[in-house]
VEXVO-729590 format. One record per atom (N, C-alpha, C): x, y, z. Coordinates in steps of 0.05 Angstrom, whole numbers, plus 5000, padded with zeros to 4 digits. Layout:
! VEXVO-729590
XYZ;...
END
This chain:
! VEXVO-729590
501949754998;500050004998;501750204996;501650484984;502750694983;502650815016;505050905023;505550985048;503951205057;502551435037;500551615047;497751475056;497251245035;494551135037;494351025060;496550935078;496350785102;496150865132;496251195124;496651355149;494251355157;494251295185;491551265205;491051455220;493351695223;494051875240;492352125226;491052325248;489352485238;491552745236;493952715240;496252925245;497553055216;497353265210;498953285184;500953335183;503253255208;505653305208;506953005188;505452795185;506552645166;506352655138;505652905128;505352955098;507753155095;507953145067;509853265054;510853525076;513053645069;514753825085;513054085082;512454165058;511354375048;508354415049;507254505077;504454525073;503254805087;501154925077;500755235086;498755165106;499655145127;497955065159;499155205173;496855235191;494555215205;493655505196;490155455189;489255685182;487755895210;489656075216;489256195242;486856415252;484456315241;482556585243;480256515265;480356255274;478056205295;479756205323;477456355342;478956365371;480256105383;482756035383;484055755397;482755705420;482455815434;481055815462;477955675458;477055685438;474555555438;473855295423;476855155413;477654965404;477854785417;475754525415;476554255437;477753995419;478554095396;478553815384;481953775383;482353545376;485253385386;486753475351;485053615328;486353535306;488453875302;490653795311;492354035309;495054015294;494354085266;496754095247;499354285260;500954195244;503754385256;503354645245;505954805255;506055055246;506255105214;505855305204;506455425179;510355355166;511255195150;514055255151;515055535144;517355595150;518755885141;518855925116;518855785097;518455895069;516655745055;514555915036;513155735019;513655774996;512355644977;511355714953;511555964937;512956114924;512356374916;511356384882;509456284871;509556274840;510256524833;510256474811;511656734788;511156664763;509256794745;508556744721;511256804698;512156634682;514356714664;513056874641;510356914639;509557124622;506057184632;504557374628;502257484638;500457224622;499057194637;496956994634;494257044635;492657044611;489957054613;488056954637;486757064653;485156984674;482256714658;482456724635;480856554616;481356244622;484256254620;485156054626;484655794642;483955884667;483455674694;481655804709;478855834713;477255904717;476955744743;476155874773;475455744798;472855784801;471555574806;468055574818;468155804842;466955964838;466756254854;463956234873;463556294892;460456334905;460156644908;462156764905;462257094918;460057234903;458357404914;455557494901;456457814897;458457954905;459558204899;462258214912;463358494896;466258494905;466558724918;468258664934;469758884956;472458864959;474459144949;476859064947;478459024971;480458844969;481358804989;484358734997;485758805016;488358875019;489758545024;491558465010;492558235013;494158175036;494257935046;495657895067;499257775061;499257695035;501757585023;503257815021;505857765023;507957955010;508158044984;507757824968;508257854938;504857704935;504057844907;501557764902;501057424890;499857334895;499757084885;498257004857;497356854846;497456784818;494356634822;492256674814;489856464814;489956354787;488856094787;489256004763;486055964763;485856044740;482056094738;480955844712;478755704719;478155534701;476255624682;475855554657;473455614638;470855524645;470355384665;468055234669;466355474690;463855504676;461455724686;461055614719;461655854734;460655854762;457555664761;457455424783;455155284781;453055454790;453055644806;451655844815;449356044788;451155954759;449456084748;448355924721;447655694738;445755424722;442855514716;442955794699;439855854692;439755884667;437455914658;436955934628;436656314627;438756284600;438956534595;437256594568;436656914568;434056914549;433856854520;436156724511;436056594491;434956264491;435356184509;434255914520;431355884524;430156024526;426956064539;425655934522;425955954496;424155844469;424955554463;427755454480;427855164468;426454944481;425954794466;424054524461;425554404494;422754324506;423154154528;422653864524;423753744538;423553474533;422453304550;420753054537;419852884550;422252704566;421152534579;422952374597;423652184570;423052044559;423251844534;425451964514;424952224512;426952384493;429652544502;430152444531;433252574537;434952434525;437052624522;439752514502;441952344526;441752154525;442951974546;445951924531;447751894551;450351844545;451551674564;453251494563;454351284582;457351294574;458651554577;461151614574;463851444598;462051414625;463551304643;463851024643;461850884631;461850574628;462250584604;463250724583;464350664555;467050654561;468250824575;471050924576;472750764593;471650644611;472950564640;472450244646;474050114659;473549794657;471549734684;470049554675;467549524696;467449214703;465749274727;465448904740;464448714720;465648484713;464948294697;462048194711;461048164736;459048074749;457048334751;454448204751;452548404753;450948374785;451848234791;450248134820;451248334843;449648374863;449248464885;450748424909;451648144911;453148014929;455248214944;455848264968;457548434977;460148314969;461948394961;464948334952;466148544950;469348494942;471148704938;470648634907;470248854889;470648844855;473449004850;475248814841;477248824833;477648894806;479849144797;480549254770;478249324757;476149444766;473649594759;473049834767;471550004759;470550264761;468450264769;466850004760;463350024762;462649764765;460149734774;459449514770;455749574756;455149494736;452449504730;450649384743;448549514759;446849434775;443749564773;441749374777;439449584776;438149604796;436549824807;435249984824;433549714834;433149614861;431449414872;430249484892;429649734909;428349814927;425149704922;424349644941;421349534936;420149834944;417649844922;415750104927;412649934931;410950124942;408150054941;406650354945;405650374918;405050664913;406850874917;408950914910;410451094914;409151394909;410651634919;408951824915;411452074911;411452234890;413052444889;412152664906;414152724921;413152914945;414753224941;416153164929;417853514921;419453424894;419853694884;421253664862;422653954857;424453964831;425654194826;425354264802;424954474793;423754554768;426854684753;427554844772;430954924762;432154684753;432354494770;434254244760;432954134730;430954124732;429754004703;430154164686;430954394683;432054634668;434754524661;436754414677;438754384670;439154124647;437553954645;437953804622;435553804607;433654004607;431954074581;429253924588;429253824616;426553664623;424653854623;421853764611;419753934611;419053954641;418154094653;417354074684;414253944684;413253944663;410553784670;410853504660;412753354663;413453114661;413553024689;413353194714;413953194743;410453074749;407853174730;405653054737;405352864724;406952694708;405852414701;405352204723;403552084716;403651844738;405351664746;407151584722;408851404726;412151544734;411751784738;414651884749;414851804780;413451794795;414551644816;415751344815;414551154803;416350914791;418150954777;418351164756;421251234750;423551274758;422251464779;424151544802;425651444826;423551204830;424251074851;425550834842;425850794816;427650564802;425250354798;422950334811;420650154803;420750064772;420750284755;420350184724;422850314713;423950204692;425850294677;426250604661;427350684668;428151004646;429050854618;427851024596;427950944572;431251064565;433450944560;435650984554;437950924574;436550924603;438850884620;440150684626;442550694636;444450434640;445650414673;443950384686;445050434714;447550244724;448750334741;450950284754;451450404776;453450254795;454150304823;457350384821;458250604831;460850664830;462750514852;465150444843;467350334856;469450584873;469150614891;471550804906;472350754933;474450774942;475250774972;474651054989;476251045011;476951325024;478251315049;478651495060;479251525093;477251625107;476851485127;474251545138;475051665162;474651855181;475252005212;478651925206;480651965180;482851955182;484151635176;482351485180;483651155177;483151085144;484350975132;483750855107;481750625113;479850635092;477650485104;477750255083;478850255061;478550075037;476750165019;475449855011;473749964990;471550025003;470150234994;466650355000;464850394982;464650544959;463250554941;460150564943;458550654923;455950724919;454350464928;454050414965;452850304975;449850264968;448650474966;445450624970;444750754945;447350814928;446551024901;447150884882;445150834862;445550824833;445050974812;448351074792;447151274772;445251174749;443951294735;442051224714;443351204689;445851454694;447151474668;447151844667;448351874645;448752194636;446952284617;446152514625;444152664603;445452884589;445752914562;447153104552;445153304539;445353614553;443453774543;443753964526;442454154514;442854274487;445254464484;446654454509;448954624510;451454434506;450754214510;452753994504;454053944537;452254064557;453154024581;452053714590;454253604608;453853284614;452453314645;450253184650;448953134675;449252964687;449452824706;448852524714;446752484730;445352294734;442252274743;443452014767;443052014790;442951824817;440751794829;440551504833;437651514852;439551444878;439151604902;440651504929;437751344943;438551124949;436650924969;435550734950;436150714926;434350504909;435650274910;437450144927;437249874934;440449734936;441049504943;443449404944;444849424919;447849404933;449749404909;451749204914;453649204902;456249054915;458249124936;457349414939;458149644957;456749604986;455049514974;452749585008;454249475038;455749275029;456649125051;454348985069;453849025088;451648875104;449149065104;448849265089;446549465091;445349385077;442649535071;440449425057;440549635031;442549775026;441449945007;439450195003;438650235027;435450395026;436450625035;434750815040;434451085055;432151175065;431651235083;429551355099;428351635096;426551715100;424951915091;426252195108;426952135131;428352375147;431352435133;432452305125;435252375114;435052435084;433252395069;432452445044;431052735039;430352795064;428353055057;431453255066;433153175082;435353345091;436953375064;437153175050;439253175028;437453315008;435453274998;434253434978;434153684982;432453855004;432954135011;435354255016;438154125032;440354235037;442254295001;441254054984;442654044954;441454364947;439154434947;437554574929;437954884952;438454874973;438955114993;441955224986;443755004988;446555124976;446155234952;446355114939;445355264909;445055534906;442455574925;441655844917;443256024938;444555944961;446856054974;448756124957;449456054929;451156074913;453755934924;453355644937;456055504944;455755204920;457855204909;457754894897;456854724906;455854554894;453954384900;452954154887;452453914888;451153744874;447653844875;445953744861;442853834861;440753654871;438753674874;436553484871;434153524855;433653344839;431453314819;428753354831;429053014846;426052984858;426752794887;424452804901;424152674923;421752444922;421852214937;420251974924;419551864949;417351864964;416951664980;416251354964;417451094986;417150854962;414150694978;413350835000;411450725007;411950485025;413850415027;414650215054;416850325075;417250175095;418650265116;421550105112;422850305133;426150165128;426250135163;427949985165;429049975197;431650125201;431550305225;434550375228;435150495257;436850395265;437850495292;439150805291;438251025288;439451265286;441951315301;440851275326;443951225347;445651075352;445750865339;446750645342;447450525366;444550555383;444750485407;442550235420;442450055398;440549845401;437149875397;436650165395;434050245392;432950275366;432750035347;432450165327;429050135320;428350245298;425650345300;424950275265;422550285254;421750325233;421650585218;422250665190;421550985186;420750905157;419251165150;418851135122;421251155101;421250955079;423450985061;422251205040;425251325020;424751525007;426851424989;427551594969;429151574946;429451904935;432052024939;433452234928;433952224900;432452354875;435352354848;436852594851;439152504851;441452734849;441952784826;442753004829;444553084799;446853264798;449153144779;450953304777;452753284755;454453404742;456353384725;457553104725;459053024750;459952764755;459752734786;459452494796;459952414821;462552284829;464852334811;467352264822;468152374849;469852234862;471052284886;473652234888;474752434912;477852424909;478351994917;476351904929;476151614934;476451494905;474751584888;474751384866;477351344851;479551534861;482351444855;484251304870;483251434892;484651254913;484750944915;482150884913;481550514918;483750414899;484150504867;485850344851;488650454855;488850604862;492250654877;493150474900;491250374921;491750254939;492649994931;491149814907;490849654904;494149474879;495549654884;498449624868;498949654845;501349624828;501249674805;499549594786;497949344788;496649234764;493949494765;493749664783;491249784775;491750154774;494150184776;495150424772;494350494748;494550424726;493450444699;490350584705;488950464720;486550474723;486150834730;487650874749;488051154764;488851374739;490251284719;491651454700;488851374675;487351304677;485051204659;482751404672;482151454692;480351644709;480651864704;483351964706;483952224707;484052334674;484652154656;484652204627;481152284622;479152084634;476452144630;475852364645;476852434669;475952674683;476752924662;478852924660;480153194644;479253174619;478353024604;476853004569;473853054583;472453074598;469953054597;468853274623;470753434642;470153574659;472153804659;474053764648;476153954646;477553954618;475753984604;477454014575;478854314565;478454484581;480054704577;483154574578;483154414603;486654314613;487254094590;485254004577;486053814554;487354034527;486254244523;486654354507;488654574507;489754534534;492054774542;493754844516;493855104514;496555224491;498955164507;500355014503;503355054509;504655294510;504255504484;505855684479;504955934512;503255824520;502756004547;503855874568;506455924578;507655744591;505855924622;505555664641;504755724666;506655554682;509055724687;511155664704;511355804722;512655694753;511555724774;515155674788;515755794800;518655724821;517755644841;518755464860;518155284877;519555424903;521955584900;522455794922;524455524938;525555354922;527555144930;530455284925;532055104941;535055284931;536255204910;535555004896;536254954870;534255134847;532455294850;531255354841;529555314813;528255064822;526854884811;523955004801;523154924782;520555074764;518154824762;515954894773;513454734764;512354844735;511754684713;511054774698;508554654691;505954814693;503854614685;502754534664;504754734640;503754684617;504554414605;506554314623;508054054614;506453794619;505053864639;504053594653;500853674659;499053534644;496453614648;495653574673;496053284683;495553294706;496153374734;498653554728;499253734753;496953984751;497154004723;494654344725;492054204732;490853954727;488453914738;489153904767;490953734774;491353754806;490954014820;492254194810;492154484819;488854574823;488054534797;485254624801;483354474815;483854214823;481654144841;482554234869;485054284873;486354364896;484854664907;484754824874;483455124882;480555104885;479254894869;475954834874;475554774903;477054594909;476554514938;476254714953;478954894956;479555094974;476755314977;476155404943;474255494947;471655474959;471055264952;468455074970;468255134996;470855085004;470455025039;470355305048;472155585030;471855795040;468855995047;467355855020;464555915020;462455725041;463655465048;462055385068;462655575102;464955595099;465355825123;464156135127;463756145102;462056415106;459356415114;458256125101;455356185108;455556025135;457455935150;457055745173;456355485171;456755375145;455455115140;458154915149;457454725160;459054505175;457754135163;460054085146;458953855128;458953615149;460953595169;460053415186;462453135177;462553035152;463552775149;465052885122;467553025122;469452975105;471752835099;470852595097;471752375087;472652345062;474552255044;475752315024;473652214999;472151995011;470151904996;467752074993;468252315013;465452495006;466752734998;469252734978;469953014971;470352964936;468853154931;468253164897;470453294882;471853124863;473653204844;472853504827;470453574829;469853844816;469154014834;469453954860;469454264880;466554264891;465054044881;462054064894;462053974922;460054094935;459554004962;456953714953;457753534966;456953254954;455853084984;454052944986;452952765008;452552895029;450052965042;449253105055;447752925074;449652875100;448452755121;448052815145;450152875155;449352945189;450153265184;450253515168;450653715162;449153855180;449954105188;448854275208;450054585204;448154775198;448455105196;449355205224;451855365232;451955495258;449055565267;448155535291;446155705304;448656015324;449255865350;450356035361;453455985354;454556195350;457856105337;459755945354;459855745346;461655555366;464255445347;466255445344;468655405325;468555125325;467955005350;469054725354;465954575351;463854685334;461454525335;462054375308;461054095320;460053915297;457653785300;455853745275;452753605273;453353345274;456253225276;455952945271;457252795301;454252625310;454852485334;457052285336;457652205310;460452015303;462952125311;463252405305;464952545310;465952625332;464252595358;465252605386;467052445396;468952465417;469352705424;471552855406;472352735385;474752875376;474353115355;472353155350;471453415333;472953435306;474253195295;476153235267;473753405255;471653365247;470053535223;468853705235;469553845256;467754125270;468254345247;467054585257;467154825235;470454885235;471254915243;473955065249;475454945230;475754645238;477154485226;477054395195;474654565187;474654435161;476554545144;477654755138;480354815124;481654655121;483254575146;485454435153;484954115139;481953985136;480953785139;481153805104;480953995098;480553965062;483353925054;485354095067;487654095062;488953775060;487853665084;489453425090;487953245067;485653255058;485053075038;486153115014;486953345005;488053364976;491453244988;491853285008;494553045003;493952784999;492052705008;491052435003;491752404977;489852604957;489052604930;491452594916;493052844922;495552884916;498152554917;497552504941;499452184941;498151974918;495651944920;494951744903;496151804877;495652064866;496852144838;499452064836;501052194852;504352074856;505351854852;503351624875;503351314869;503351294844;501251354825;500651284798;502551464783;504551624786;506251724781;505051944753;503052044757;501952234748;503252454751;503952564776;505052824781;507252794802;509753004805;512352864827;511253004849;513253034865;512453144889;512653474890;514453544873;513953824871;511253884861;509853854841;508053874837;505753814857;505753554871;503953534890;504053744910;506253834924;507254034940;505454294931;505954404909;505554594897;502354624894;501454404891;497854404891;496754434921;498254354939;497854364967;497854624976;500154804964;500655074969;498655224954;497555224932;495855284914;492855284927;492755074944;490155024967;490655244986;492355285001;492155455021;491955755010;494055834993;493256084984;490656144973;488755974959;486455974948;484556014973;485255914990;482855925016;483556195029;485956205030;486656475051;485256755034;485756725009;484656924994;481756944992;479956714988;477756744984;476256755014;477456685032;476256745061;476956975067;479157105056;479457365065;477357545054;477357485021;474657665007;472257685020;471157435031;469057405038;468657455066;470357555084;469157655114;469757925106;471857965089;471458315079;468558355071;467758205051;464858285041;462758235063;462758075084;460558005101;460358275120;463158355124;463358625147;462858905125;462458885105;462359155087;464959295088;467359165097;469559355091;470859395071;472359585063;473859725045;476259515037;476559415056;480059165056;479059105078;480558855075;481358605101;483058745123;481258615150;482058815172;482658545190;484858405187;484958115202;484458155241;485258435247;484458445274;482058505286;480658695266;478858725272;476358485269;477058355246;475058045247;476357855263;478957775270;478757625297;478057635321;476957975326;476258065350;473058045353;472858045331;469157975329;468757675331;470257525317;469357245318;470157125351;472257275365;472857175392;470557285408;469657495409;466557595420;464057425409;463857415383;461357235383;462556915393;464256775394;463856535408;464156575434;465156755450;464856785479;461456835487;460257005475;457557065479;455756855460;456856725448;454556485434;453156675411;454356795401;451556995384;451256855357;448356835347;447456745324;449356775303;450456655288;452156655266;450756855245;448256705235;446556805211;445657105210;444457105243;443057305248;443657595257;447257555264;448657715270;449757925246;450257705235;451757885206;449457955188;446957875187;445657975173;444458305188;444558335211;443658485229;445558725221;448458645221;450758865223;451159045195;449458935178;448859145160;447359445172;446159365186;444359705200;445859855214;448559685219;450659905232;451360185218;450860435222;451260645207;454260755211;454960815193;458560925185;458661235203;457561235229;457061495239;458861525266;461261635265;462761595293;461661815311;459961925309;458662125333;455862005342;454661645332;453261585345;454161595371;452061675395;452961655419;453261365431;455361365450;456461105460;453360835468;451960985485;448860835492;447660795471;447960825442;446160785423;447660545393;450260545406;452060375386;450960115382;450259965404;449059655401;445859635399;444759855390;441859855386;441559655360;442659715337;441859535312;442559235321;444259215339;444758875347;443958755367;441558875374;440858835403;439058565397;438158545380;436458215373;438857995374;441458015370;443257885374;444457835394;444758065405;447158095428;444758045456;443757845464;442357685480;443057675507;443357735528;443457685568;446057755565;447657985553;450558035559;450458185585;452158115599;452558305620;454558595613;455258715636;456459025630;458858905620;460358785632;463158775617;463058655601;461358505581;461258395560;459458655536;458258705549;457359025537;459659225529;461159205543;463559435540;465859325519;465359035521;467558935500;466058955472;463458955472;462459035445;461859295429;462059475452;461959665449;463959775436;466259685453;469459755443;469459685410;468559465399;468759295378;467759485359;464359555369;462659745343;464460025336;465460105361;467360365359;469460375333;470660105336;472860075310;471860015288;469359785288;468659795264;467360005244;465860225259;464360445251;467060645243;469060615254;471760765249;472660765217;472660405213;473360285192;471160365169;469360385178;466860465153;466660665148;467160875168;467261225160;469361205135;471361095140;473561135122;473161025092;471160895091;470760745067;469660925044;468161125052;467061275034;464261205024;463160965025;460760815019;458560885033;457060975020;454161065041;453160755051;451460915072;450260655090;448160505066;446460675050;444960505031;446560305014;449060335003;449960204985;450959974999;452760005019;454259745037;451659655053;449559645061;447659535069;446059345042;446059415026;445259265002;447559004996;450259174987;452259014989;452658745008;452558825037;452558665056;449858405057;447358515045;445358345054;445158195036;447258235012;447058024984;449457824989;450657825010;452457625017;452157485045;450457615062;449757485091;446757415089;446157195082;443057105077;441457135103;438957205104;436657245123;436056945130;436456755115;435056525114;437356275108;438356105130;439355855124;437855575132;438455355121;436855145130;437455015154;436655185176;437655015202;436154815213;437854635225;436454295231;434254335238;433354535256;430954515267;428154565248;429154795229;426854745203;426554495191;429254315187;428754085171;426953895185;427453925216;426453695231;423453805234;422754055231;419554135231;418254005206;419553995186;418753945158;418453575160;420653405172;420853245172;418753065195;418153205214;415353105230;413053125215;412453325202;409853315189;410153205163;412753095152;412652935124;412052615136;413252555155;412352345174;409952315175;408152465176;405752435179;403152505153;404852425138;404252475109;403052745099;404752955109;403353255114;406753365097;406853435067;409053525059;409453765050;407453985059;407254285053;409054365062;411354345088;413154465100;415354435085;415954145072;417654095056;417954325030;416054335017;415454474988;415554775006;414754865029;414855155032;417655165041;419355035054;422355065060;423455115035;423854955015;424354934989;423955214975;421055344968;420655534962;422755794975;422455715010;423655975014;426855995014;427555775009;430755715009;431855834980;430155854962;430555914939;431556224937;431356364954;432356674955;432556764983;434756614994;435956665021;436756945027;437457065008;438357335017;436157555019;434157495008;431257665006;430157695035;428757935044;427457925065;425057745069;423357755039;421357555047;419957645062;418557855065;416457905082;413957685091;414057645115;411757485123;412657115132;415157175125;416556925129;418957005149;418857085174;420657165184;420757005207;419456855218;419556635232;421756425226;421956425203;423656225196;427356325199;426456515210;429856685213;430256685248;428056615261;428356565290;430856365304;431656465328;433056255341;431656005341;433355765344;432455595349;431555545378;428855375377;427255405398;429255145418;428355095446;429554945464;429354615454;427154535445;427554245432;429054225411;429854415396;431954405377;435154285384;434854265411;438054245417;438053915426;435553815426;436453515437;437253395415;438153155418;440052915400;437652865378;438652825357;437352745332;436352955316;436353225329;435753465317;438353685308;439553775338;442153935329;444453725320;444153515332;447253335322;445253085308;447053025291;445452705278;448152515271;447652255273;448952055267;449452005228;451551785226;451251795194;448751605188;447151575205;445351335197;442551495179;442351325159;440551425142;439351255126;
END
């Protein structure tokens, strides 16, 4: 087994020497995690272009909604590699597309490039086993259904692959999207992959309850993979049943769409179908199993390839290393074509800063350029998570998309009271490896495992791997600082002001979403009397004593001083801040309210939440109750924290 694939420690000290860690912006006194990477090295890579490169060459996926100038914290400007891929947030129809033909399900333009290009399992049974030398197993959905019902759907996802929204009204739609009836043109399979789970190499994992129907190519030649989650056993199910319950399916459906509308790269959800059957689940793994309604979500993404899709083959020795190369070639050809077509006359050369003055030339090795873009997309995605207070909860390498998409919504959670050590996953206790504050470091740890895999397959060398990790660090810090600058409406990044704010918020357990939304009401007037400074924030600063009140007054005075120097009007700044600080996020208690009603057969709250989350940055008069602080019952296990059970 390659050395890095066998590491079981969560410490980053085992990785290559040049890692841009730790990301020091959360109050250390509030972190309970044992995940403590070492300090940054004395010297890091300093990229320098041999010539000016157009930013059209490598755009990154960005979730930002407005731009404010930012003072860089780096002594030298760093080069951002931008890809030509359009931001996934902009997957909407333009005016030229309104009149294009909408398709029936039978007329979808199916393609099966993954199955065509890559080696498959010669067997098609679902007996749990090690699937060797293969990227997938052809397997049919097998979940039992009894009067399945379509309970929620997304018209905007249907638009992605030209599906007529009227198709949701078909009587057979629930049968087709529960897998009970075959879709014309589909070629179902389950993907083989491995991964590190909680820092431990877990070996083969794979799609244990998700079955891909195939890829649909739309009128823009965009490729969209459709996948049914909870549709039955596969060879990767191990000893599980391959099914999903309504509780977890509602969460995945709603959060997929909520994250997209927040501007965060994510997989999408087309439909939610109940099976009419019950599934036995032990939610807390404590021996108290119960029956829950079954359900199936149709997930949609350009690809569901993960870091673990590559790791599994590198872990199996020389015989499977060519599969790693084939998978990389496939991904570049279909999902990173700008790298395949990179013009070698436009040199992208970067000095490593080593004593030998060696250079990383990304145009000479497409796999290195590809790795760097994956690292940057991952960094950008995680920075956007931190911006809205999203905690994924299960950042295993099998849950990391090579496209930089948020994938696999299990025990996720949005911050309520600001707590850097918050984890929504009961399985993550007590170590809190995947807590909110650790997410940037874990992203880098996962990138290190991915680069180790590609190094084992001799697709990249050590310097290229180190450079990809360096770019992750630089990209994350650039995006994080820009995002926090926008959230506070500042003219430039102010590390001291922001760190003091986060410390105050952690001390007083201030609601993350509501505080930043209220912050736009602060006026840039240094003459405001001291006893009126906290009035715009009073709804968020609850039950604070005199000492803490003085700390907040001091911070607001410094903040107002910064705002006053910007020259931006209060109205303009408020509009800019409200466009990046959401009024509504999918808090766990809102999900639970919808789940409780749905389990009684009432799906109106699921649909209402879906509609609400389409415009999270708008005030939406009449919906204010959905921005309230969680009620007392929301802090019970199973609401604020969940296990991986679904």
